[in-house]
C-alpha positions in Angstrom: 39.1 10.9 102.2 40.7 9.4 99.1 44.5 9.6 99.1 45.1 9.2 95.4 45.5 11.8 92.7 43.0 11.5 89.9 44.6 13.2 87.0 42.4 13.3 84.0 42.3 14.7 80.5 39.3 15.7 78.3 39.0 16.9 74.8 36.7 19.5 73.3 36.1 18.5 69.7 33.9 20.7 67.5 32.8 19.8 64.1 30.1 21.5 62.0 29.0 23.5 65.1 28.5 20.3 67.2 30.6 19.1 70.1 31.6 15.5 70.6 30.3 14.1 73.9 29.9 10.7 75.4 26.7 9.5 77.0 27.4 7.2 80.0 25.8 5.9 83.1 27.5 7.2 86.3 26.2 6.1 89.7 22.9 5.0 88.2 22.1 8.1 86.1 22.7 9.1 82.5 25.3 11.8 82.1 27.1 13.5 79.3 30.8 14.3 79.3 33.6 15.2 76.9 35.7 12.2 75.9 37.8 12.0 79.1 39.7 9.7 81.3 42.7 9.1 83.6 46.3 9.6 82.5 48.2 6.3 82.7 51.7 6.0 84.1 54.4 6.9 81.6 51.9 8.5 79.3 52.1 12.2 78.2 49.0 14.4 78.7 48.5 14.7 74.9 48.9 10.9 74.4 46.3 10.3 77.1 43.9 12.7 75.4 44.3 11.0 72.0 43.9 7.5 73.5 40.9 8.3 75.7 39.1 10.1 72.9 39.6 7.1 70.6 38.7 4.5 73.2 35.5 6.3 74.1 34.3 7.6 70.6 36.3 5.8 67.9 37.4 9.2 66.6 41.0 9.8 65.8 41.9 13.4 66.8 44.7 15.9 66.7 45.0 18.0 69.8 45.5 21.7 68.9 45.4 23.7 72.2 45.1 23.9 75.9 41.8 25.2 77.3 42.2 24.9 81.0 43.5 22.9 84.0 41.0 22.7 86.9 39.8 20.6 89.7 36.4 19.4 90.9 35.5 17.6 94.1 32.6 15.2 93.5 29.8 15.5 96.1 28.8 11.9 95.5 32.2 10.2 96.3 34.4 12.9 97.7 37.1 12.4 95.0 38.9 15.5 93.7 39.5 15.2 90.0 42.3 17.3 88.4 41.4 17.8 84.7 43.3 19.1 81.8 41.0 20.2 79.0 42.4 20.3 75.4 40.8 21.3 72.2 41.2 18.9 69.3 40.4 18.5 65.6 38.4 15.4 64.5 40.5 13.6 62.0 38.9 10.3 61.2 36.1 8.0 62.5 37.1 4.4 62.8 33.8 2.5 62.2 35.6 -0.8 63.0 36.5 0.3 66.5 34.7 -0.9 69.6 34.2 1.9 72.2 34.7 1.3 75.9 32.0 -0.8 77.5 31.2 1.9 80.1 30.2 4.4 77.3 26.6 4.1 76.1 27.4 6.1 72.9 29.3 9.0 71.4 27.1 11.9 70.3 27.5 15.2 68.5 25.4 17.9 70.2 25.1 21.6 69.3 25.5 24.2 72.1 21.7 24.6 72.6 21.3 20.8 73.1 24.2 20.9 75.6 22.5 23.7 77.6 19.2 21.8 77.6 21.1 18.8 79.1 23.0 21.0 81.7 21.6 19.0 84.6 22.9 15.8 83.0 26.5 17.0 82.5 28.9 14.9 84.5 30.5 17.9 86.2 30.6 21.7 85.9 33.9 21.3 84.1 32.1 20.0 81.0 30.2 23.2 80.2 33.1 25.4 81.5 35.4 23.8 78.9 33.0 24.4 76.1 32.3 27.9 77.2 36.0 28.7 77.4 36.5 27.2 74.0 33.7 29.2 72.5 35.2 32.3 74.1 38.5 31.4 72.4 40.3 31.0 75.7 42.8 28.6 74.2 46.6 28.4 74.9 49.3 26.9 72.7 49.7 23.2 73.0 53.4 23.7 73.6 52.5 24.9 77.0 52.6 21.2 77.9 56.1 19.7 78.4 57.0 16.0 78.5 60.5 15.0 79.6 61.5 11.4 79.1 
């Protein structure tokens, strides 16, 4: 059993009734996920969300709220991922940026498209975050505290 904490952040970004997702290959299959990734040492949760979203999509964002904090244990590798999901506003696309090499592409999908791809979502947390967002289950960003 893995002995390391996998603390991740993800952002739910909606624009014109479409959600920003990334298409990636995970364990040999195509999956869709929110822009997400691990929090680096010394980084705040909000800083990690901004960085990961930019690195994976080339979109600059402004986090606006907290959706949820959950966990998921992957059946394929036994790793438990702890995930903070934030909502964020798309600010600006940087067409000169190069996205992470493990991301095939960033895509904007409407809710119906996401439901059609349900079997291709990286984990159940992807749809849960979108559903919570759509249900307006959003907490103030100041719920998160950083002490340095």
